[in-house]
N, CA, C, O and CB atoms as a CASP TS submission, in Angstrom:
PFRMAT TS
TARGET T0000
AUTHOR 0000-0000-0000
METHOD Language model
MODEL 1
PARENT N/A
ATOM      1  N   UNK     1     -33.407 -65.071 -36.963  1.00  0.00           N
ATOM      2  CA  UNK     1     -32.661 -64.160 -37.792  1.00  0.00           C
ATOM      3  C   UNK     1     -31.390 -63.702 -37.064  1.00  0.00           C
ATOM      4  O   UNK     1     -30.329 -63.589 -37.677  1.00  0.00           O
ATOM      5  CB  UNK     1     -33.533 -62.960 -38.181  1.00  0.00           C
ATOM      6  N   UNK     2     -31.497 -63.447 -35.787  1.00  0.00           N
ATOM      7  CA  UNK     2     -30.340 -63.019 -35.001  1.00  0.00           C
ATOM      8  C   UNK     2     -29.264 -64.100 -34.988  1.00  0.00           C
ATOM      9  O   UNK     2     -28.076 -63.796 -35.097  1.00  0.00           O
ATOM     10  CB  UNK     2     -30.764 -62.677 -33.565  1.00  0.00           C
ATOM     11  N   UNK     3     -29.675 -65.357 -34.856  1.00  0.00           N
ATOM     12  CA  UNK     3     -28.730 -66.467 -34.823  1.00  0.00           C
ATOM     13  C   UNK     3     -27.962 -66.565 -36.141  1.00  0.00           C
ATOM     14  O   UNK     3     -26.758 -66.821 -36.137  1.00  0.00           O
ATOM     15  CB  UNK     3     -29.463 -67.785 -34.534  1.00  0.00           C
ATOM     16  N   UNK     4     -28.637 -66.367 -37.246  1.00  0.00           N
ATOM     17  CA  UNK     4     -27.968 -66.398 -38.552  1.00  0.00           C
ATOM     18  C   UNK     4     -26.963 -65.251 -38.648  1.00  0.00           C
ATOM     19  O   UNK     4     -25.869 -65.432 -39.182  1.00  0.00           O
ATOM     20  CB  UNK     4     -29.006 -66.308 -39.705  1.00  0.00           C
ATOM     21  N   UNK     5     -27.317 -64.099 -38.147  1.00  0.00           N
ATOM     22  CA  UNK     5     -26.436 -62.932 -38.194  1.00  0.00           C
ATOM     23  C   UNK     5     -25.178 -63.145 -37.345  1.00  0.00           C
ATOM     24  O   UNK     5     -24.089 -62.733 -37.745  1.00  0.00           O
ATOM     25  CB  UNK     5     -27.186 -61.684 -37.716  1.00  0.00           C
ATOM     26  N   UNK     6     -25.316 -63.775 -36.193  1.00  0.00           N
ATOM     27  CA  UNK     6     -24.196 -63.950 -35.274  1.00  0.00           C
ATOM     28  C   UNK     6     -23.325 -65.145 -35.667  1.00  0.00           C
ATOM     29  O   UNK     6     -22.099 -65.034 -35.649  1.00  0.00           O
ATOM     30  CB  UNK     6     -24.710 -64.126 -33.848  1.00  0.00           C
ATOM     31  N   UNK     7     -23.919 -66.266 -36.016  1.00  0.00           N
ATOM     32  CA  UNK     7     -23.176 -67.494 -36.282  1.00  0.00           C
ATOM     33  C   UNK     7     -22.699 -67.563 -37.730  1.00  0.00           C
ATOM     34  O   UNK     7     -21.635 -68.123 -37.994  1.00  0.00           O
ATOM     35  CB  UNK     7     -24.037 -68.708 -35.962  1.00  0.00           C
ATOM     36  N   UNK     8     -23.447 -67.015 -38.656  1.00  0.00           N
ATOM     37  CA  UNK     8     -23.141 -67.120 -40.079  1.00  0.00           C
ATOM     38  C   UNK     8     -21.744 -66.696 -40.478  1.00  0.00           C
ATOM     39  O   UNK     8     -21.049 -67.473 -41.133  1.00  0.00           O
ATOM     40  CB  UNK     8     -24.099 -66.322 -40.831  1.00  0.00           C
ATOM     41  N   UNK     9     -21.291 -65.494 -40.116  1.00  0.00           N
ATOM     42  CA  UNK     9     -19.960 -65.058 -40.539  1.00  0.00           C
ATOM     43  C   UNK     9     -18.812 -65.897 -39.975  1.00  0.00           C
ATOM     44  O   UNK     9     -17.720 -65.896 -40.542  1.00  0.00           O
ATOM     45  CB  UNK     9     -19.761 -63.637 -40.143  1.00  0.00           C
ATOM     46  N   UNK    10     -19.036 -66.604 -38.881  1.00  0.00           N
ATOM     47  CA  UNK    10     -17.974 -67.395 -38.265  1.00  0.00           C
ATOM     48  C   UNK    10     -17.803 -68.750 -38.942  1.00  0.00           C
ATOM     49  O   UNK    10     -16.806 -69.431 -38.703  1.00  0.00           O
ATOM     50  CB  UNK    10     -18.262 -67.592 -36.789  1.00  0.00           C
ATOM     51  N   UNK    11     -18.740 -69.150 -39.768  1.00  0.00           N
ATOM     52  CA  UNK    11     -18.665 -70.458 -40.414  1.00  0.00           C
ATOM     53  C   UNK    11     -18.101 -70.305 -41.823  1.00  0.00           C
ATOM     54  O   UNK    11     -18.840 -70.257 -42.806  1.00  0.00           O
ATOM     55  CB  UNK    11     -20.058 -71.132 -40.456  1.00  0.00           C
ATOM     56  N   UNK    12     -16.803 -70.233 -41.893  1.00  0.00           N
ATOM     57  CA  UNK    12     -16.129 -70.124 -43.175  1.00  0.00           C
ATOM     58  C   UNK    12     -15.468 -71.450 -43.485  1.00  0.00           C
ATOM     59  O   UNK    12     -15.136 -72.222 -42.585  1.00  0.00           O
ATOM     60  CB  UNK    12     -15.093 -68.972 -43.173  1.00  0.00           C
ATOM     61  N   UNK    13     -15.281 -71.704 -44.763  1.00  0.00           N
ATOM     62  CA  UNK    13     -14.639 -72.936 -45.191  1.00  0.00           C
ATOM     63  C   UNK    13     -13.161 -72.949 -44.836  1.00  0.00           C
ATOM     64  O   UNK    13     -12.611 -71.942 -44.392  1.00  0.00           O
ATOM     65  CB  UNK    13     -14.815 -73.128 -46.682  1.00  0.00           C
ATOM     66  N   UNK    14     -12.525 -74.092 -45.035  1.00  0.00           N
ATOM     67  CA  UNK    14     -11.095 -74.183 -44.727  1.00  0.00           C
ATOM     68  C   UNK    14     -10.277 -73.307 -45.683  1.00  0.00           C
ATOM     69  O   UNK    14     -10.598 -73.194 -46.865  1.00  0.00           O
ATOM     70  CB  UNK    14     -10.618 -75.652 -44.810  1.00  0.00           C
ATOM     71  N   UNK    15      -9.240 -72.704 -45.164  1.00  0.00           N
ATOM     72  CA  UNK    15      -8.367 -71.848 -45.958  1.00  0.00           C
ATOM     73  C   UNK    15      -7.008 -72.520 -46.114  1.00  0.00           C
ATOM     74  O   UNK    15      -6.543 -73.197 -45.198  1.00  0.00           O
ATOM     75  CB  UNK    15      -8.217 -70.449 -45.306  1.00  0.00           C
ATOM     76  N   UNK    16      -6.373 -72.338 -47.261  1.00  0.00           N
ATOM     77  CA  UNK    16      -5.021 -72.890 -47.398  1.00  0.00           C
ATOM     78  C   UNK    16      -4.059 -72.175 -46.456  1.00  0.00           C
ATOM     79  O   UNK    16      -4.294 -71.041 -46.038  1.00  0.00           O
ATOM     80  CB  UNK    16      -4.528 -72.772 -48.858  1.00  0.00           C
ATOM     81  N   UNK    17      -3.001 -72.849 -46.144  1.00  0.00           N
ATOM     82  CA  UNK    17      -2.001 -72.254 -45.253  1.00  0.00           C
ATOM     83  C   UNK    17      -1.404 -71.014 -45.905  1.00  0.00           C
ATOM     84  O   UNK    17      -1.241 -70.962 -47.124  1.00  0.00           O
ATOM     85  CB  UNK    17      -0.886 -73.277 -44.911  1.00  0.00           C
ATOM     86  N   UNK    18      -1.084 -70.030 -45.099  1.00  0.00           N
ATOM     87  CA  UNK    18      -0.496 -68.794 -45.599  1.00  0.00           C
ATOM     88  C   UNK    18       0.917 -69.061 -46.092  1.00  0.00           C
ATOM     89  O   UNK    18       1.711 -69.704 -45.405  1.00  0.00           O
ATOM     90  CB  UNK    18      -0.493 -67.705 -44.509  1.00  0.00           C
ATOM     91  N   UNK    19       1.227 -68.562 -47.290  1.00  0.00           N
ATOM     92  CA  UNK    19       2.565 -68.738 -47.851  1.00  0.00           C
ATOM     93  C   UNK    19       3.552 -67.841 -47.118  1.00  0.00           C
ATOM     94  O   UNK    19       3.287 -66.660 -46.892  1.00  0.00           O
ATOM     95  CB  UNK    19       2.574 -68.429 -49.367  1.00  0.00           C
ATOM     96  N   UNK    20       4.681 -68.411 -46.754  1.00  0.00           N
ATOM     97  CA  UNK    20       5.748 -67.649 -46.104  1.00  0.00           C
ATOM     98  C   UNK    20       6.900 -67.514 -47.098  1.00  0.00           C
ATOM     99  O   UNK    20       7.195 -68.453 -47.836  1.00  0.00           O
ATOM    100  CB  UNK    20       6.224 -68.344 -44.771  1.00  0.00           C
ATOM    101  N   UNK    21       7.544 -66.365 -47.119  1.00  0.00           N
ATOM    102  CA  UNK    21       8.632 -66.131 -48.062  1.00  0.00           C
ATOM    103  C   UNK    21       9.777 -67.128 -47.878  1.00  0.00           C
ATOM    104  O   UNK    21      10.543 -67.361 -48.813  1.00  0.00           O
ATOM    105  CB  UNK    21       9.153 -64.713 -47.908  1.00  0.00           C
ATOM    106  N   UNK    22       9.903 -67.710 -46.705  1.00  0.00           N
ATOM    107  CA  UNK    22      10.971 -68.682 -46.472  1.00  0.00           C
ATOM    108  C   UNK    22      10.627 -70.058 -47.046  1.00  0.00           C
ATOM    109  O   UNK    22      11.510 -70.905 -47.181  1.00  0.00           O
ATOM    110  CB  UNK    22      11.251 -68.802 -44.979  1.00  0.00           C
ATOM    111  N   UNK    23       9.343 -70.295 -47.389  1.00  0.00           N
ATOM    112  CA  UNK    23       8.931 -71.564 -47.986  1.00  0.00           C
ATOM    113  C   UNK    23       9.337 -71.617 -49.451  1.00  0.00           C
ATOM    114  O   UNK    23       9.414 -70.583 -50.113  1.00  0.00           O
ATOM    115  CB  UNK    23       7.411 -71.763 -47.847  1.00  0.00           C
ATOM    116  N   UNK    24       9.597 -72.823 -49.961  1.00  0.00           N
ATOM    117  CA  UNK    24       9.924 -72.988 -51.373  1.00  0.00           C
ATOM    118  C   UNK    24       8.648 -72.838 -52.197  1.00  0.00           C
ATOM    119  O   UNK    24       7.604 -73.381 -51.837  1.00  0.00           O
ATOM    120  CB  UNK    24      10.597 -74.370 -51.636  1.00  0.00           C
ATOM    121  N   UNK    25       8.738 -72.095 -53.311  1.00  0.00           N
ATOM    122  CA  UNK    25       7.590 -71.900 -54.198  1.00  0.00           C
ATOM    123  C   UNK    25       7.486 -73.122 -55.092  1.00  0.00           C
ATOM    124  O   UNK    25       8.426 -73.440 -55.820  1.00  0.00           O
ATOM    125  CB  UNK    25       7.728 -70.584 -55.049  1.00  0.00           C
ATOM    126  N   UNK    26       6.350 -73.813 -55.044  1.00  0.00           N
ATOM    127  CA  UNK    26       6.196 -75.067 -55.779  1.00  0.00           C
ATOM    128  C   UNK    26       5.267 -74.953 -56.975  1.00  0.00           C
ATOM    129  O   UNK    26       5.062 -75.940 -57.681  1.00  0.00           O
ATOM    130  CB  UNK    26       5.687 -76.131 -54.862  1.00  0.00           C
ATOM    131  N   UNK    27       4.706 -73.792 -57.222  1.00  0.00           N
ATOM    132  CA  UNK    27       3.764 -73.619 -58.320  1.00  0.00           C
ATOM    133  C   UNK    27       4.448 -72.979 -59.522  1.00  0.00           C
ATOM    134  O   UNK    27       5.559 -72.460 -59.415  1.00  0.00           O
ATOM    135  CB  UNK    27       2.570 -72.770 -57.875  1.00  0.00           C
ATOM    136  N   UNK    28       3.768 -73.022 -60.668  1.00  0.00           N
ATOM    137  CA  UNK    28       4.255 -72.335 -61.857  1.00  0.00           C
ATOM    138  C   UNK    28       4.267 -70.836 -61.605  1.00  0.00           C
ATOM    139  O   UNK    28       3.569 -70.357 -60.711  1.00  0.00           O
ATOM    140  CB  UNK    28       3.386 -72.677 -63.089  1.00  0.00           C
ATOM    141  N   UNK    29       5.056 -70.079 -62.386  1.00  0.00           N
ATOM    142  CA  UNK    29       5.066 -68.620 -62.228  1.00  0.00           C
ATOM    143  C   UNK    29       3.685 -68.024 -62.481  1.00  0.00           C
ATOM    144  O   UNK    29       2.915 -68.537 -63.293  1.00  0.00           O
ATOM    145  CB  UNK    29       6.088 -67.988 -63.179  1.00  0.00           C
ATOM    146  N   UNK    30       3.383 -66.942 -61.783  1.00  0.00           N
ATOM    147  CA  UNK    30       2.117 -66.236 -61.949  1.00  0.00           C
ATOM    148  C   UNK    30       2.434 -64.868 -62.527  1.00  0.00           C
ATOM    149  O   UNK    30       3.253 -64.133 -61.974  1.00  0.00           O
ATOM    150  CB  UNK    30       1.331 -66.117 -60.592  1.00  0.00           C
ATOM    151  N   UNK    31       1.796 -64.524 -63.628  1.00  0.00           N
ATOM    152  CA  UNK    31       2.003 -63.219 -64.241  1.00  0.00           C
ATOM    153  C   UNK    31       0.818 -62.343 -63.907  1.00  0.00           C
ATOM    154  O   UNK    31      -0.311 -62.636 -64.301  1.00  0.00           O
ATOM    155  CB  UNK    31       2.194 -63.335 -65.777  1.00  0.00           C
ATOM    156  N   UNK    32       1.071 -61.261 -63.177  1.00  0.00           N
ATOM    157  CA  UNK    32       0.034 -60.293 -62.857  1.00  0.00           C
ATOM    158  C   UNK    32       0.201 -59.125 -63.805  1.00  0.00           C
ATOM    159  O   UNK    32       1.309 -58.616 -63.979  1.00  0.00           O
ATOM    160  CB  UNK    32       0.107 -59.832 -61.361  1.00  0.00           C
ATOM    161  N   UNK    33      -0.874 -58.702 -64.410  1.00  0.00           N
ATOM    162  CA  UNK    33      -0.804 -57.580 -65.341  1.00  0.00           C
ATOM    163  C   UNK    33      -1.980 -56.650 -65.097  1.00  0.00           C
ATOM    164  O   UNK    33      -3.063 -57.084 -64.703  1.00  0.00           O
ATOM    165  CB  UNK    33      -0.792 -58.074 -66.809  1.00  0.00           C
ATOM    166  N   UNK    34      -1.754 -55.377 -65.334  1.00  0.00           N
ATOM    167  CA  UNK    34      -2.823 -54.394 -65.206  1.00  0.00           C
ATOM    168  C   UNK    34      -2.832 -53.542 -66.464  1.00  0.00           C
ATOM    169  O   UNK    34      -1.783 -53.156 -66.978  1.00  0.00           O
ATOM    170  CB  UNK    34      -2.640 -53.512 -63.927  1.00  0.00           C
ATOM    171  N   UNK    35      -3.999 -53.264 -66.938  1.00  0.00           N
ATOM    172  CA  UNK    35      -4.144 -52.429 -68.119  1.00  0.00           C
ATOM    173  C   UNK    35      -5.307 -51.494 -67.867  1.00  0.00           C
ATOM    174  O   UNK    35      -6.384 -51.930 -67.460  1.00  0.00           O
ATOM    175  CB  UNK    35      -4.364 -53.283 -69.414  1.00  0.00           C
ATOM    176  N   UNK    36      -5.099 -50.235 -68.103  1.00  0.00           N
ATOM    177  CA  UNK    36      -6.153 -49.264 -67.878  1.00  0.00           C
ATOM    178  C   UNK    36      -7.147 -49.338 -69.028  1.00  0.00           C
ATOM    179  O   UNK    36      -6.744 -49.250 -70.188  1.00  0.00           O
ATOM    180  CB  UNK    36      -5.573 -47.836 -67.738  1.00  0.00           C
ATOM    181  N   UNK    37      -8.436 -49.497 -68.740  1.00  0.00           N
ATOM    182  CA  UNK    37      -9.423 -49.589 -69.811  1.00  0.00           C
ATOM    183  C   UNK    37      -9.519 -48.288 -70.600  1.00  0.00           C
ATOM    184  O   UNK    37      -9.240 -47.208 -70.080  1.00  0.00           O
ATOM    185  CB  UNK    37     -10.787 -49.951 -69.239  1.00  0.00           C
ATOM    186  N   UNK    38      -9.916 -48.409 -71.859  1.00  0.00           N
ATOM    187  CA  UNK    38     -10.010 -47.240 -72.741  1.00  0.00           C
ATOM    188  C   UNK    38     -11.079 -46.268 -72.273  1.00  0.00           C
ATOM    189  O   UNK    38     -10.967 -45.069 -72.532  1.00  0.00           O
ATOM    190  CB  UNK    38     -10.303 -47.677 -74.170  1.00  0.00           C
ATOM    191  N   UNK    39     -12.103 -46.745 -71.598  1.00  0.00           N
ATOM    192  CA  UNK    39     -13.209 -45.877 -71.187  1.00  0.00           C
ATOM    193  C   UNK    39     -13.111 -45.463 -69.718  1.00  0.00           C
ATOM    194  O   UNK    39     -14.136 -45.336 -69.048  1.00  0.00           O
ATOM    195  CB  UNK    39     -14.533 -46.577 -71.431  1.00  0.00           C
ATOM    196  N   UNK    40     -11.904 -45.252 -69.212  1.00  0.00           N
ATOM    197  CA  UNK    40     -11.744 -44.899 -67.798  1.00  0.00           C
ATOM    198  C   UNK    40     -12.222 -43.499 -67.480  1.00  0.00           C
ATOM    199  O   UNK    40     -12.400 -43.169 -66.308  1.00  0.00           O
ATOM    200  CB  UNK    40     -10.308 -45.032 -67.395  1.00  0.00           C
ATOM    201  N   UNK    41     -12.436 -42.659 -68.490  1.00  0.00           N
ATOM    202  CA  UNK    41     -13.043 -41.362 -68.265  1.00  0.00           C
ATOM    203  C   UNK    41     -12.103 -40.237 -67.899  1.00  0.00           C
ATOM    204  O   UNK    41     -12.569 -39.139 -67.597  1.00  0.00           O
ATOM    205  CB  UNK    41     -14.025 -41.487 -67.226  1.00  0.00           C
ATOM    206  N   UNK    42     -10.791 -40.460 -67.913  1.00  0.00           N
ATOM    207  CA  UNK    42      -9.872 -39.392 -67.551  1.00  0.00           C
ATOM    208  C   UNK    42      -9.444 -38.557 -68.752  1.00  0.00           C
ATOM    209  O   UNK    42      -8.965 -37.435 -68.587  1.00  0.00           O
ATOM    210  CB  UNK    42      -8.658 -39.970 -66.876  1.00  0.00           C
ATOM    211  N   UNK    43      -9.611 -39.089 -69.944  1.00  0.00           N
ATOM    212  CA  UNK    43      -9.334 -38.322 -71.149  1.00  0.00           C
ATOM    213  C   UNK    43      -7.910 -37.811 -71.221  1.00  0.00           C
ATOM    214  O   UNK    43      -6.979 -38.462 -70.745  1.00  0.00           O
ATOM    215  CB  UNK    43     -10.274 -37.174 -71.241  1.00  0.00           C
ATOM    216  N   UNK    44      -7.748 -36.645 -71.818  1.00  0.00           N
ATOM    217  CA  UNK    44      -6.410 -36.093 -72.027  1.00  0.00           C
ATOM    218  C   UNK    44      -6.213 -34.834 -71.195  1.00  0.00           C
ATOM    219  O   UNK    44      -5.650 -33.857 -71.687  1.00  0.00           O
ATOM    220  CB  UNK    44      -6.177 -35.786 -73.514  1.00  0.00           C
ATOM    221  N   UNK    45      -6.654 -34.837 -69.976  1.00  0.00           N
ATOM    222  CA  UNK    45      -6.499 -33.670 -69.115  1.00  0.00           C
ATOM    223  C   UNK    45      -5.144 -33.635 -68.441  1.00  0.00           C
ATOM    224  O   UNK    45      -4.329 -34.539 -68.622  1.00  0.00           O
ATOM    225  CB  UNK    45      -7.583 -33.645 -68.073  1.00  0.00           C
ATOM    226  N   UNK    46      -4.905 -32.604 -67.673  1.00  0.00           N
ATOM    227  CA  UNK    46      -3.676 -32.439 -66.889  1.00  0.00           C
ATOM    228  C   UNK    46      -2.424 -32.558 -67.746  1.00  0.00           C
ATOM    229  O   UNK    46      -1.569 -33.404 -67.483  1.00  0.00           O
ATOM    230  CB  UNK    46      -3.626 -33.466 -65.774  1.00  0.00           C
ATOM    231  N   UNK    47      -2.313 -31.737 -68.745  1.00  0.00           N
ATOM    232  CA  UNK    47      -1.117 -31.747 -69.571  1.00  0.00           C
ATOM    233  C   UNK    47      -1.203 -32.714 -70.735  1.00  0.00           C
ATOM    234  O   UNK    47      -0.232 -32.884 -71.473  1.00  0.00           O
ATOM    235  CB  UNK    47       0.067 -32.083 -68.736  1.00  0.00           C
ATOM    236  N   UNK    48      -2.319 -33.331 -70.906  1.00  0.00           N
ATOM    237  CA  UNK    48      -2.617 -34.271 -72.000  1.00  0.00           C
ATOM    238  C   UNK    48      -1.602 -35.405 -72.141  1.00  0.00           C
ATOM    239  O   UNK    48      -1.324 -35.851 -73.254  1.00  0.00           O
ATOM    240  CB  UNK    48      -2.688 -33.521 -73.299  1.00  0.00           C
ATOM    241  N   UNK    49      -1.051 -35.872 -71.026  1.00  0.00           N
ATOM    242  CA  UNK    49      -0.229 -37.073 -71.097  1.00  0.00           C
ATOM    243  C   UNK    49      -1.037 -38.228 -70.518  1.00  0.00           C
ATOM    244  O   UNK    49      -1.739 -38.053 -69.521  1.00  0.00           O
ATOM    245  CB  UNK    49       1.128 -36.887 -70.332  1.00  0.00           C
ATOM    246  N   UNK    50      -0.946 -39.397 -71.127  1.00  0.00           N
ATOM    247  CA  UNK    50      -1.766 -40.521 -70.661  1.00  0.00           C
ATOM    248  C   UNK    50      -1.323 -41.022 -69.293  1.00  0.00           C
ATOM    249  O   UNK    50      -0.145 -40.955 -68.941  1.00  0.00           O
ATOM    250  CB  UNK    50      -1.711 -41.661 -71.666  1.00  0.00           C
ATOM    251  N   UNK    51      -2.268 -41.516 -68.546  1.00  0.00           N
ATOM    252  CA  UNK    51      -1.989 -42.114 -67.248  1.00  0.00           C
ATOM    253  C   UNK    51      -1.773 -43.601 -67.481  1.00  0.00           C
ATOM    254  O   UNK    51      -2.626 -44.268 -68.067  1.00  0.00           O
ATOM    255  CB  UNK    51      -3.153 -41.852 -66.219  1.00  0.00           C
ATOM    256  N   UNK    52      -0.660 -44.116 -67.034  1.00  0.00           N
ATOM    257  CA  UNK    52      -0.394 -45.533 -67.226  1.00  0.00           C
ATOM    258  C   UNK    52      -0.526 -46.267 -65.904  1.00  0.00           C
ATOM    259  O   UNK    52      -0.303 -45.701 -64.834  1.00  0.00           O
ATOM    260  CB  UNK    52       1.003 -45.752 -67.826  1.00  0.00           C
ATOM    261  N   UNK    53      -0.888 -47.514 -65.998  1.00  0.00           N
ATOM    262  CA  UNK    53      -1.042 -48.366 -64.831  1.00  0.00           C
ATOM    263  C   UNK    53      -0.083 -49.529 -64.992  1.00  0.00           C
ATOM    264  O   UNK    53       0.056 -50.067 -66.090  1.00  0.00           O
ATOM    265  CB  UNK    53      -2.519 -48.860 -64.663  1.00  0.00           C
ATOM    266  N   UNK    54       0.568 -49.917 -63.936  1.00  0.00           N
ATOM    267  CA  UNK    54       1.464 -51.061 -64.007  1.00  0.00           C
ATOM    268  C   UNK    54       2.911 -50.628 -63.969  1.00  0.00           C
ATOM    269  O   UNK    54       3.232 -49.524 -63.529  1.00  0.00           O
ATOM    270  CB  UNK    54       1.198 -51.866 -65.258  1.00  0.00           C
ATOM    271  N   UNK    55       3.758 -51.482 -64.422  1.00  0.00           N
ATOM    272  CA  UNK    55       5.183 -51.182 -64.410  1.00  0.00           C
ATOM    273  C   UNK    55       5.938 -52.329 -65.026  1.00  0.00           C
ATOM    274  O   UNK    55       5.462 -52.962 -65.968  1.00  0.00           O
ATOM    275  CB  UNK    55       5.683 -50.909 -62.985  1.00  0.00           C
ATOM    276  N   UNK    56       7.091 -52.595 -64.510  1.00  0.00           N
ATOM    277  CA  UNK    56       7.910 -53.669 -65.048  1.00  0.00           C
ATOM    278  C   UNK    56       7.828 -54.904 -64.183  1.00  0.00           C
ATOM    279  O   UNK    56       7.339 -54.866 -63.054  1.00  0.00           O
ATOM    280  CB  UNK    56       9.347 -53.224 -65.181  1.00  0.00           C
ATOM    281  N   UNK    57       8.309 -55.984 -64.728  1.00  0.00           N
ATOM    282  CA  UNK    57       8.351 -57.239 -63.987  1.00  0.00           C
ATOM    283  C   UNK    57       9.804 -57.655 -63.839  1.00  0.00           C
ATOM    284  O   UNK    57      10.612 -57.454 -64.746  1.00  0.00           O
ATOM    285  CB  UNK    57       7.517 -58.352 -64.698  1.00  0.00           C
ATOM    286  N   UNK    58      10.124 -58.222 -62.717  1.00  0.00           N
ATOM    287  CA  UNK    58      11.481 -58.701 -62.518  1.00  0.00           C
ATOM    288  C   UNK    58      11.432 -59.923 -61.629  1.00  0.00           C
ATOM    289  O   UNK    58      10.427 -60.189 -60.969  1.00  0.00           O
ATOM    290  CB  UNK    58      12.385 -57.603 -61.906  1.00  0.00           C
ATOM    291  N   UNK    59      12.495 -60.643 -61.618  1.00  0.00           N
ATOM    292  CA  UNK    59      12.568 -61.811 -60.759  1.00  0.00           C
ATOM    293  C   UNK    59      13.247 -62.956 -61.470  1.00  0.00           C
ATOM    294  O   UNK    59      13.588 -62.848 -62.648  1.00  0.00           O
ATOM    295  CB  UNK    59      11.186 -62.224 -60.300  1.00  0.00           C
ATOM    296  N   UNK    60      13.442 -64.038 -60.774  1.00  0.00           N
ATOM    297  CA  UNK    60      14.076 -65.220 -61.339  1.00  0.00           C
ATOM    298  C   UNK    60      12.980 -66.155 -61.829  1.00  0.00           C
ATOM    299  O   UNK    60      12.172 -66.640 -61.036  1.00  0.00           O
ATOM    300  CB  UNK    60      14.999 -65.928 -60.295  1.00  0.00           C
ATOM    301  N   UNK    61      12.951 -66.408 -63.127  1.00  0.00           N
ATOM    302  CA  UNK    61      11.902 -67.259 -63.709  1.00  0.00           C
ATOM    303  C   UNK    61      12.488 -68.568 -64.104  1.00  0.00           C
ATOM    304  O   UNK    61      11.777 -69.433 -64.615  1.00  0.00           O
ATOM    305  CB  UNK    61      11.237 -66.595 -64.916  1.00  0.00           C
TER
END
């Protein structure tokens, strides 16, 4: 059991190379979006204005 605990976490699969901002992006654009679920439980407190998550998107597409 001790051997599994010590050796197990060190045996991870291969990882892709880390992307560097200086590298050319070769994949399609990725759209990340966030939406606050209706049942988040915060209701209309604190001045009864809704809490929004997310923002705008910008960049060269």
